[in-house]
C-alpha positions in Angstrom: -0.2 -0.3 -0.1 2.6 2.4 0.6 4.2 1.6 -2.4 1.3 2.2 -4.9 0.8 5.6 -3.0 3.9 6.6 -3.5 3.7 6.1 -7.2 0.4 7.8 -7.7 2.2 11.2 -5.8 4.9 10.6 -8.3 2.5 10.4 -11.1 0.6 13.3 -10.5 3.7 15.5 -9.9 4.8 14.3 -13.2 1.0 15.4 -14.8 1.5 18.7 -13.4 4.9 19.7 -14.6 3.4 18.2 -17.8 0.5 21.0 -18.1 2.9 24.3 -17.0 5.1 22.7 -19.9 2.4 23.1 -22.3 1.1 26.5 -20.9 4.5 28.0 -20.9 6.1 26.1 -24.0 8.4 23.3 -23.6 11.8 25.0 -24.2 11.2 26.7 -21.1 10.7 23.9 -18.8 14.0 22.1 -19.5 16.4 21.9 -16.6 18.8 22.5 -18.8 19.3 25.5 -19.6 21.1 26.3 -23.1 24.1 27.9 -22.7 24.4 31.7 -23.5 26.0 32.7 -27.0 29.2 34.7 -26.9 29.2 37.7 -28.7 31.5 37.1 -32.4 35.4 38.8 -31.4 35.8 42.1 -32.7 36.9 42.1 -36.4 39.0 44.5 -37.9 39.6 45.2 -41.0 43.3 46.1 -43.2 42.3 49.1 -44.4 40.7 50.6 -41.0 43.9 51.6 -38.6 43.8 51.0 -34.6 42.1 53.9 -32.9 44.3 55.7 -30.7 43.2 57.0 -27.3 43.3 61.6 -27.6 45.8 62.1 -24.9 45.3 66.0 -25.4 42.6 66.4 -23.1 42.9 65.6 -19.4 40.9 63.3 -18.6 37.2 64.7 -17.0 37.1 64.1 -13.5 34.3 61.7 -12.4 31.7 63.5 -10.8 31.0 63.0 -7.1 27.9 64.2 -5.6 26.2 63.3 -2.1 23.0 62.7 -0.6 24.0 66.3 1.4 24.4 68.4 -1.6 22.2 70.4 -3.2 21.9 72.6 -6.6 22.8 76.4 -5.8 19.8 78.4 -5.8 19.2 81.7 -8.6 20.3 84.5 -7.1 17.5 86.9 -7.0 17.7 91.0 -8.7 18.9 93.4 -6.5 15.8 95.9 -5.4 16.0 99.5 -5.4 14.1 101.2 -2.9 12.3 105.0 -3.2 13.9 107.5 -1.2 11.5 109.9 0.5 12.0 112.6 -2.2 11.2 110.3 -5.0 7.9 109.4 -3.0 7.1 113.0 -2.9 7.6 114.1 -6.5 5.6 110.7 -7.0 2.7 111.5 -5.3 2.8 115.3 -5.8 2.3 114.8 -10.1 -0.6 112.1 -9.6 -3.9 112.7 -9.6 -5.7 115.1 -7.8 -8.1 114.2 -5.0 -11.4 115.9 -3.9 -12.1 114.2 -0.9 -10.8 114.4 2.6 -9.8 118.2 2.7 -11.1 121.3 2.0 -8.8 124.2 0.3 -9.6 127.8 0.1 -6.0 129.4 -2.0 -6.0 133.6 -0.8 -3.5 134.8 -3.1 -0.9 132.8 -5.5 2.5 134.1 -6.6 5.1 132.7 -8.9 8.2 135.1 -8.1 11.3 136.0 -8.0 13.0 134.2 -4.7 16.3 133.7 -3.1 17.9 130.5 -1.8 21.3 130.1 0.0 24.0 127.9 -1.4 24.8 125.3 1.3 28.7 125.2 0.3 29.2 128.5 -0.8 26.9 130.2 1.3 25.9 132.6 -1.5 22.6 133.7 -2.4 20.8 132.9 -5.2 18.2 134.2 -7.1 15.5 132.1 -8.8 11.6 131.6 -9.2 9.5 130.2 -5.9 5.8 129.5 -5.6 4.2 130.7 -2.3 0.5 129.9 -1.6 -1.7 130.9 0.9 -4.9 129.8 2.2 -7.3 128.4 4.9 -7.7 124.0 4.5 -10.4 122.5 6.5 -10.1 118.6 7.9 -13.0 116.9 6.6 -11.6 113.4 7.1 -13.2 112.8 10.3 -10.2 112.0 11.9 -8.1 113.6 14.3 -4.5 114.0 12.8 -2.0 113.9 14.8 1.2 113.5 12.8 2.0 114.6 9.0 2.7 117.7 6.6 0.8 119.5 4.0 3.5 120.7 1.2 3.2 123.5 -2.0 4.7 122.0 -4.7 5.7 123.9 -8.7 4.9 121.6 -11.5 6.3 122.6 -14.7 5.9 119.5 -17.2 8.0 120.4 -21.0 7.6 118.2 -23.8 7.5 114.7 -23.8 8.1 113.0 -20.1 10.0 115.7 -18.8 8.8 117.3 -15.3 10.6 120.1 -12.8 9.4 119.7 -9.4 10.1 122.5 -6.2 8.9 121.0 -3.3 8.6 123.0 0.4 8.0 122.0 4.1 5.4 122.1 5.9 2.7 125.0 5.5 0.5 124.6 8.3 0.6 127.9 10.8 0.0 125.0 13.4 1.5 121.7 12.7 -0.7 119.1 13.0 1.0 116.6 16.0 -0.2 115.1 19.7 0.7 118.0 21.1 -1.7 120.1 18.9 -3.8 117.8 17.2 -6.2 118.9 13.7 -9.5 117.5 15.1 -12.2 116.7 12.5 -14.0 120.1 10.8 -10.9 122.2 12.0 -10.3 125.1 9.7 -6.2 126.0 9.3 -4.4 128.4 8.2 -1.2 128.0 5.3 1.4 129.3 3.5 3.0 127.2 1.7 6.2 128.1 -0.2 8.7 126.1 -2.6 12.3 125.9 -2.8 13.7 128.0 -5.4 13.7 127.0 -8.6 17.1 128.0 -11.1 16.5 130.9 -12.4 17.6 130.1 -16.0 14.2 127.9 -16.3 12.8 131.2 -16.9 14.1 131.1 -20.1 12.2 128.2 -21.0 8.2 128.1 -21.4 6.8 124.5 -20.0 3.4 122.8 -21.6 1.7 123.3 -18.4 2.6 124.9 -15.1 0.7 123.6 -11.8 0.6 125.1 -8.5 -0.4 121.8 -6.6 -0.6 121.3 -2.6 0.2 118.0 -1.1 -1.2 116.4 2.1 0.3 113.6 4.2 -1.5 112.6 7.5 -2.1 110.2 10.1 -3.7 109.4 12.8 -2.6 107.9 16.3 -3.9 104.5 15.9 -3.6 103.1 12.2 -5.2 105.9 9.7 -3.2 107.1 6.9 -4.1 109.5 3.8 -1.8 111.0 1.3 -2.0 112.8 -2.1 -2.5 115.8 -4.0 -5.9 118.1 -2.4 -5.5 121.1 -4.5 -3.9 122.2 -8.1 -4.3 125.0 -9.9 -2.6 126.2 -13.6 -0.7 128.9 -13.4 0.5 131.5 -15.8 4.7 130.9 -16.1 5.3 134.2 -18.2 3.8 136.1 -14.8 6.4 135.1 -13.1 9.3 137.0 -15.3 6.6 139.5 -16.5 4.5 140.1 -19.1 1.7 142.7 -20.4 -1.4 141.9 -19.7 -4.7 142.8 -20.1 -8.1 142.9 -17.8 -10.2 144.5 -14.5 -9.9 144.5 -11.4 -11.6 146.1 -8.3 -9.9 147.5 -5.2 -10.8 145.7 -2.3 -8.3 147.9 0.4 -6.3 150.6 -0.2 -3.0 151.0 -1.9 -0.6 153.3 -2.8 0.8 153.1 -6.7 4.5 152.6 -6.5 6.3 154.0 -9.5 9.4 155.6 -10.6 13.0 155.7 -8.7 13.4 153.7 -5.5 9.4 153.0 -5.9 7.9 156.0 -4.4 4.3 156.2 -4.2 2.5 158.6 -6.5 -1.1 158.1 -6.3 -3.3 156.1 -4.3 -6.3 153.5 -5.0 -9.3 153.6 -3.2 -11.2 150.4 -1.7 -13.9 149.5 -4.2 -12.0 151.5 -7.1 -11.9 150.0 -11.1 -8.6 149.5 -12.2 -7.4 148.5 -15.9 -4.6 146.0 -15.7 -1.8 146.6 -17.4 1.2 144.2 -16.8 1.6 141.6 -13.6 5.2 140.6 -12.4 5.1 137.9 -9.7 2.5 138.9 -7.1 1.6 142.7 -8.3 0.2 144.9 -11.3 0.8 147.6 -13.0 -1.9 149.3 -13.1 -4.3 152.3 -14.3 -5.9 154.1 -11.7 -8.0 157.3 -11.3 -5.0 158.9 -9.9 -2.3 157.7 -12.0 0.0 154.5 -13.0 1.8 152.3 -10.6 2.5 148.9 -9.5 -0.1 147.5 -6.9 0.2 144.0 -4.5 -2.1 141.4 -6.0 -4.0 141.0 -2.5 -5.5 144.4 -2.6 -7.4 143.2 -6.1 -10.3 140.8 -7.1 -9.9 140.2 -10.7 -12.5 140.4 -12.6 -10.7 138.7 -16.5 -7.3 138.7 -17.1 -5.7 137.8 -20.6 -2.0 137.3 -20.4 0.0 138.4 -23.5 3.3 137.3 -24.9 6.2 139.6 -26.2 10.0 138.6 -26.6 11.0 142.2 -26.6 9.1 145.7 -26.5 8.1 147.9 -29.5 10.9 150.0 -30.2 8.5 152.3 -32.3 8.1 156.2 -31.8 5.9 157.1 -28.8 5.0 160.2 -26.8 3.5 161.6 -23.7 3.4 165.2 -22.4 1.9 167.1 -19.3 1.6 171.0 -19.1 5.7 170.9 -17.9 7.4 167.9 -20.1 6.9 167.0 -23.3 8.3 163.3 -24.2 9.1 161.1 -27.2 11.0 158.0 -27.6 12.3 158.2 -31.0 14.7 154.3 -30.8 14.9 151.8 -28.4 18.0 149.0 -29.0 20.6 146.8 -27.2 24.0 148.1 -27.7 27.3 145.7 -27.4 29.3 147.2 -23.6 31.5 150.3 -24.8 35.1 150.3 -23.3 35.5 151.5 -20.1 31.8 150.1 -18.7 31.9 146.9 -16.2 29.0 144.4 -16.1 28.2 141.5 -14.5 27.3 138.6 -16.1 24.1 138.5 -18.1 23.9 142.0 -18.5 23.6 144.2 -21.2 22.8 147.7 -22.0 19.6 149.0 -23.7 19.5 152.4 -25.4 16.8 154.3 -25.6 16.5 157.7 -27.8 14.5 160.3 -26.6 13.9 163.6 -27.0 13.5 165.5 -24.2 11.3 169.0 -24.4 10.6 172.0 -21.7 7.2 173.4 -21.9 7.6 175.6 -18.7 8.9 178.7 -17.9 11.9 177.1 -15.5 14.8 175.4 -16.3 14.5 171.0 -15.8 16.5 168.8 -15.0 17.8 166.5 -17.8 18.7 163.3 -15.9 15.1 163.1 -14.1 14.7 159.9 -16.6 14.5 156.1 -15.0 13.2 152.6 -16.7 10.8 150.4 -15.1 12.1 147.2 -14.6 9.0 146.3 -12.3 8.1 146.7 -8.6 10.9 148.4 -7.0 13.1 147.4 -9.5 13.6 150.8 -11.5 17.4 152.1 -12.9 17.9 155.4 -13.3 20.5 155.8 -16.6 23.8 154.9 -16.5 24.7 157.6 -19.0 23.5 160.4 -16.1 26.8 159.7 -14.3 28.9 159.1 -17.3 28.4 160.8 -20.6 31.3 159.4 -22.1 30.1 155.7 -22.2 28.2 156.1 -25.6 28.2 158.4 -28.8 25.7 161.2 -28.6 24.5 160.4 -24.9 21.8 162.7 -23.5 23.5 166.1 -22.2 23.0 169.2 -20.6 24.9 171.8 -19.3 25.4 171.9 -16.1 22.3 169.4 -16.0 19.3 171.8 -16.7 17.2 172.3 -19.7 15.7 176.0 -20.5 12.6 177.5 -20.7 11.0 176.4 -24.0 13.8 174.3 -25.2 14.7 170.9 -26.5 17.2 168.6 -26.4 17.9 165.1 -28.0 20.2 161.8 -27.0 20.4 158.6 -25.7 19.8 157.2 -22.4 21.4 153.6 -21.4 20.6 151.6 -19.1 21.6 148.1 -17.8 19.2 145.1 -18.3 19.4 141.7 -17.2 18.8 138.7 -19.3 15.6 138.3 -17.0 14.1 141.6 -16.6 11.6 143.3 -19.0 11.5 146.7 -19.8 7.9 147.4 -18.8 8.2 151.5 -19.5 10.0 154.3 -19.5 9.9 157.2 -17.9 10.5 160.6 -16.7 10.2 163.1 -12.9 8.1 165.9 -14.0 7.9 169.0 -12.2 4.8 168.0 -11.2 6.2 165.5 -9.0 4.3 162.9 -11.1 6.0 160.7 -13.5 5.2 160.5 -16.8 5.1 157.1 -18.5 5.3 155.7 -21.8 5.1 152.2 -22.2 7.0 150.0 -23.8 4.7 147.3 -25.4 1.4 147.3 -27.2 -1.6 145.0 -27.2 -0.7 143.8 -30.5 1.2 140.6 -29.1 0.5 136.7 -28.9 -2.4 136.4 -26.3 -1.8 133.0 -23.8 -3.9 131.4 -21.8 -3.2 132.0 -18.4 -4.6 128.1 -17.7 -3.3 126.0 -20.3 
C-alpha cells in the first residue's frame, strides 16, 4: 500500500509538470538551460587603423555627488528702494483727490525768490511759488502727524517734469500736542524751494501749483495725495503785458519811479485797468495815475496774458503841462569800453527827445526805466556821458524853458528783466510814463 501511494504521488507531480510545460512552451521547462552564446570577437579590416586614445585633453574628473549637496539657488535681482524725495515727487505729480480736505487759496504767486547755497554760502536768485489760504480737515479723523506741502510742477515736452517742493505749510502743525481735529480749519503759507532762474528762459507746456497732504491719526489711519491743483501763468513769473479789469478790495499806494516811491492812491472799491503783471504785483491804470499794486489788494474780474519777447521800438510820445517826451528808438547795444557789467547783463539804449514846456529849468537826468515793482533804474549815462556817443546831455544838467534836447539813455538790463516803461519825473512830481509794449501781441491762456 505504501508503494502504491508513492507511485501515485510521483505520477501526479509528473502530470502537473507536463501541463505547466504546455502552457509556457516546452523549451522553457528544460532542466538544463541552453548555454548563452558569446558575442563574436571584433574583426578589424586591413584598411582601418586602430583608434588611438586622445591624450591632448585631460580626462574628465568623475562627478562626485553626495546626498547632502543641493543645486545652487538662483540669485534674485537687487531691489532698489524709493527715497523719500522720490516718493514725494511721485505723489505730487499724481491725480488730484477731491475728498478729505477742503482748500481755499487766498493768494498765489510765482515770483522771484532767494536761496542760500549750503557750500559756498552765496545767495542765488530764482523762481519760487507761494500759496496762502485756509484748509479744513474733513477726514473724520483727529490728525496728529504729517505735513501739508506746496509744490510747483513744470511739464515740458515729452516726459520731462521739474518739481519744486516745500516744507510743512501749516501755521499750526498737526502733532500730538496740537492735534488737528475733524472739521477744524487751519491757515497755511506754502513756499516751495527756489528753482534756478535760468528756467525763465524756457516755456513749459503746463505750469501747476499743487498742495500735497500726508497725515496720520494716533492709531492706524493714513492719507496722502494731492488735495488742490491750479494751472498758473508761467510768463507772469518773469513779467508780461496783460489786459483785464480788477476792483481794489483795500486802499493801497501806487508805486512807480526811482526807489519805488508812491505817486497816487487806489481807493477801496475803485475799478482799475490791468496793464502788466510781474510775480505778485500788477501795474494798473487808476484814477490817480499809473503804478504797481500788490495782487492781494485786488479782486480780478478778467485777465488775459500776452506773450512778447521784446518791447516795441517804434516812436511814442507822452506829455503834461510841463514836459513833452518822445521815444525815437530802442535797441540793445554792445558793452562800450570802460563799462563794467556782470555776467548776463547788457545795455538797453533808448533815443529820446525831451522838451521843456514850462517857464523854469528842468533836469535832464530825471529819467528812469521801469523793470518792475521796486526795480526801477536811472540811466547810466547820467553819471558818465562818455560811455555812449550821442548821450543826452545838458549844461549843468539843466534844460532851459522852451528848449529841447535829443540824445541816448543807457540802462543796464539783466537777461531776465522786462523793460515795462520809460519814465520821467516831471516838475508836477507825477511821473510821465511811456509804455514800451503794445497790445498787438500773442495772447496766452493763463490756465493752459
